C-alpha positions in Angstrom: -14.4 11.6 -6.5 -16.3 14.9 -5.9 -15.5 17.8 -8.1 -13.8 20.6 -6.2 -15.3 24.1 -6.3 -12.7 26.5 -7.6 -12.8 30.2 -8.4 -11.8 29.8 -12.0 -12.9 27.8 -15.1 -12.1 24.2 -15.4 -12.4 22.0 -18.5 -15.0 19.2 -19.1 -13.9 15.9 -17.7 -13.9 14.2 -21.1 -11.0 16.4 -22.4 -8.6 14.5 -20.1 -8.4 10.7 -20.0 -6.4 8.7 -17.5 -5.4 5.3 -18.9 -5.1 3.7 -15.5 -2.1 2.8 -13.5 0.0 -0.2 -14.5 2.8 -1.8 -12.4 5.6 -4.0 -13.6 5.7 -7.7 -12.5 7.9 -10.6 -13.6 5.0 -11.6 -15.9 4.8 -8.1 -17.5 2.8 -4.9 -16.9 -0.4 -5.5 -14.9 -3.3 -3.1 -14.0 -3.0 -1.8 -10.5 -5.7 -3.7 -8.4 -7.5 -2.4 -5.4 -5.4 -4.8 -3.3 -1.8 -6.0 -3.6 -1.8 -9.0 -1.2 1.7 -10.2 -2.3 3.5 -6.8 -1.8 6.4 -6.5 0.7 8.5 -3.7 1.9 11.5 -4.8 -0.3 9.4 -4.4 -3.5 10.0 -1.4 -5.7 6.7 -0.5 -7.5 7.5 0.5 -11.0 4.4 2.5 -12.1 3.3 3.8 -15.5 0.2 5.3 -17.0 -0.9 7.3 -20.0 -2.7 10.6 -19.6 -4.4 12.0 -22.8 -5.0 15.7 -22.8 -6.8 17.7 -25.5 -4.7 20.7 -24.9 -6.4 23.2 -27.3 -9.9 22.4 -26.0 -8.7 22.6 -22.4 -7.2 26.1 -23.0 -10.4 27.2 -24.8 -12.7 25.9 -22.0 -10.6 27.7 -19.4 -10.2 30.9 -21.4 -6.4 30.5 -21.5 -4.1 31.7 -24.3 -1.7 29.7 -26.4 1.2 30.9 -24.3 -0.2 29.0 -21.3 1.7 25.9 -20.2 0.0 22.8 -18.8 1.6 19.9 -16.8 0.7 16.6 -15.3 1.6 16.2 -11.6 1.4 13.0 -9.6 1.5 12.8 -5.8 1.9 9.6 -3.9 0.8 9.1 -0.3 1.1 6.1 2.1 -0.9 6.2 5.2 1.2 3.8 7.3 4.5 5.6 6.7 2.9 9.1 6.3 5.0 9.5 3.2 3.7 12.1 0.7 5.7 13.4 -2.2 5.6 14.4 -5.8 6.6 11.4 -8.0 6.1 12.9 -11.4 5.8 16.3 -13.1 5.6 16.3 -16.9 4.9 19.1 -19.3 2.2 18.9 -21.9 3.7 19.7 -25.4 2.2 22.7 -27.2 0.1 20.7 -29.7 -3.6 19.9 -30.2 -3.8 16.7 -28.3 -1.1 14.5 -26.7 -0.8 11.1 -25.0 1.6 11.6 -22.1 3.4 8.6 -20.7 4.0 8.9 -16.9 6.5 6.6 -15.3 8.1 6.5 -11.8 9.3 4.1 -9.1 8.1 3.9 -5.5 10.6 2.3 -3.1 8.9 -0.2 -0.8 10.6 1.2 2.3 8.5 4.3 1.9 5.2 2.5 1.6 2.7 0.5 3.7 -1.0 0.3 4.2 -3.1 2.3 1.8 -1.3 3.8 -1.2 -3.0 6.8 -2.8 -2.0 8.2 -6.2 -3.4 11.6 -7.1 -2.9 12.8 -10.7 -3.5 16.4 -11.5 -3.6 18.6 -14.6 -2.1 21.9 -13.5 -1.3 25.3 -15.0 2.4 25.8 -15.1 2.2 29.2 -16.7 -1.1 31.1 -17.2 -1.9 33.4 -20.1 -5.4 34.4 -19.1 -7.8 35.7 -21.7 -10.9 36.2 -19.5 -11.8 37.2 -16.0 -12.6 33.6 -15.0 -9.4 32.1 -16.4 -6.9 30.6 -13.9 -4.1 33.0 -13.3 -1.7 31.3 -10.8 0.9 28.6 -11.5 -0.2 25.4 -9.8 -3.9 26.0 -10.4 -5.6 22.5 -10.6 -7.8 22.0 -13.7 -8.4 18.3 -13.3 -7.7 15.5 -10.9 -7.9 11.7 -10.6 -7.4 9.5 -7.5 -6.4 5.9 -7.4 -6.1 3.8 -4.2 -4.7 0.4 -3.5 -4.2 -1.6 -0.3 -0.7 -3.0 0.3 -1.9 -6.0 2.4 0.9 -8.6 2.2 2.0 -10.2 5.4 5.6 -9.2 4.4 4.5 -5.6 4.5 4.2 -5.7 8.3 7.9 -6.4 8.9 11.2 -7.3 7.3 11.3 -10.6 5.4 14.1 -12.8 4.4 14.1 -15.8 2.0 16.6 -18.7 2.4 16.9 -22.4 1.8 16.0 -23.9 5.1 18.1 -27.0 4.3 21.1 -24.7 4.9 19.8 -22.1 7.3 17.4 -24.3 9.4 18.6 -27.9 8.7 16.4 -29.3 11.5 13.3 -27.7 9.9 14.1 -28.1 6.2 10.5 -29.0 5.4 9.0 -26.0 7.2 7.6 -23.2 5.1 8.4 -20.2 7.3 9.8 -19.1 10.7 8.6 -16.0 12.5 11.0 -14.4 14.9 10.0 -11.5 17.2 12.5 -10.4 19.9 10.3 -9.9 22.9 13.1 -9.1 25.3 12.5 -5.3 24.8 8.9 -4.6 23.9 9.6 -0.9 23.7 11.9 -1.5 20.7 10.8 -0.7 17.2 8.7 -3.5 15.8 10.4 -3.3 12.4 13.7 -3.8 14.0 12.6 -6.6 16.3 10.5 -8.7 14.0 11.6 -10.9 11.0 9.8 -13.4 8.9 12.1 -16.1 7.3 10.6 -18.0 4.4 11.9 -21.2 3.0 12.9 -20.5 -0.6 14.1 -24.1 -0.9 10.5 -25.4 -0.8 8.9 -25.5 -4.3 5.6 -24.1 -3.1 7.3 -21.2 -1.3 9.6 -20.6 -4.2 6.7 -20.3 -6.5 5.1 -17.8 -4.0 8.3 -15.7 -4.0 8.2 -15.6 -7.8 4.8 -14.0 -7.6 3.3 -16.7 -9.8 -0.4 -16.1 -9.1 -2.7 -19.1 -9.0 -5.2 -20.5 -6.4 -2.4 -22.5 -4.8 -0.2 -19.5 -4.1 -3.2 -17.4 -3.1 -4.2 -20.0 -0.5 -0.6 -20.3 0.7 -0.5 -16.5 1.3 -3.8 -16.7 3.3 -2.3 -19.5 5.4 0.9 -17.6 5.9 -1.1 -14.5 7.1 -3.2 -16.6 9.4 -0.2 -18.4 11.0 1.8 -15.2 11.5 -1.2 -13.4 13.0 -1.9 -16.4 15.3 1.7 -16.4 16.5 1.6 -12.6 17.1 -1.6 -12.9 19.1 0.0 -15.6 21.2 3.1 -13.5 21.9 1.0 -10.5 22.7 -1.4 -12.2 25.1 1.6 -13.9 26.9 3.3 -10.7 27.7 2.0 -8.5 30.5 3.4 -5.2 29.0 1.5 -5.9 25.8 -1.8 -6.6 27.6 -1.4 -3.5 29.7 -0.4 -1.2 26.8 -2.9 1.4 25.6 -4.3 1.2 22.1 -2.4 3.6 19.9 -2.8 3.4 16.1 0.4 5.3 15.6 2.5 3.0 17.8 5.6 1.5 16.2 7.0 -0.4 19.2 6.7 -4.2 19.7 4.1 -3.8 22.5 2.2 -1.1 20.5 1.9 -3.2 17.3 0.9 -6.3 19.1 -1.6 -4.5 21.3 -3.1 -2.8 18.2 -3.5 -6.2 16.6 -5.4 -7.5 19.6 -7.7 -4.5 19.5 -8.3 -5.0 15.8 -9.4 -8.6 16.2 -11.3 -8.1 19.5 -12.3 -4.4 19.4 -14.8 -4.8 22.3 -12.8 -7.1 24.6 -10.1 -6.5 27.1 -6.9 -8.5 26.4 -7.1 -10.0 29.8 -10.5 -11.5 28.9 -9.1 -12.9 25.6 -6.1 -14.4 27.5 -8.6 -16.1 29.8 -10.3 -17.6 26.8 -7.0 -19.3 25.8 -7.4 -21.4 29.0 -11.1 -21.9 29.1 -12.3 -21.7 25.5 -9.3 -21.8 23.1 -11.6 -22.6 20.1 -13.1 -19.2 20.5 -9.7 -17.5 20.1 -8.7 -19.7 17.1 -12.0 -19.1 15.3 -11.7 -15.4 15.8 -8.2 -15.3 14.3 -9.3 -17.4 11.3 -12.3 -15.1 10.8 -10.1 -12.0 10.9 -7.6 -13.4 8.4 -10.2 -14.8 6.0 -8.2 -18.0 5.8 -10.5 -19.3 3.1 -11.3 -17.4 -0.2 
């Protein structure tokens, strides 16, 4: 991350150490990766990190007096939901050095797409000793940015888990059922779409428990491919979707499906792709597999 140019002194980077974000899983605390493929909107991310601050040296480097107060501020931003808010604000105790434990929860309903966590060391109260010392509350002395992609298929729309032997007895061996109400393509996609997964199947049950291994990873890739394939089919079959404009901000059924078509085939008209289904279906299927990276 580039260092911002500010009109006051800032401390050397080595005086503040970010221990890295951890999130809680059934198996225990895990370092936050660059991608969370198993995330879904029902998941609450329980986050924690340690931030070590050499307070005395920071004050000295910034020409601030002992009466100054420093705090750690954490901001969370989600690009899909446009949510941005302060999730933590902790004061640094008045001692030489301190390891501050930062903890907060992020409700899944507020998230989606890329999650950005910005951690700042700010001046809560300034006691300037020199002309170049920060003087205003909120002055940022140090910052750290962490990003992760929330890429699970379940992040795209609401998901329910049930034992199909009870809820879908005719399909008790099926792994999942995708249901998108296409009767009103102007309706909100999040309200019209639902993914039902079979918790009664041992492999799916293991998947829902977030037990990571190559088997569950491949199952997730297969799930993403199959859901994408079905969405493509629904979109190409509906005239209002094919005729809809590409709008990255669209939240309707037609808008979401049209954006998916544009993502997989950015240089092709949907009418052309629909024609391939009749004349060259392999071309369509291969493009979907390539987009979903069905193999590791």
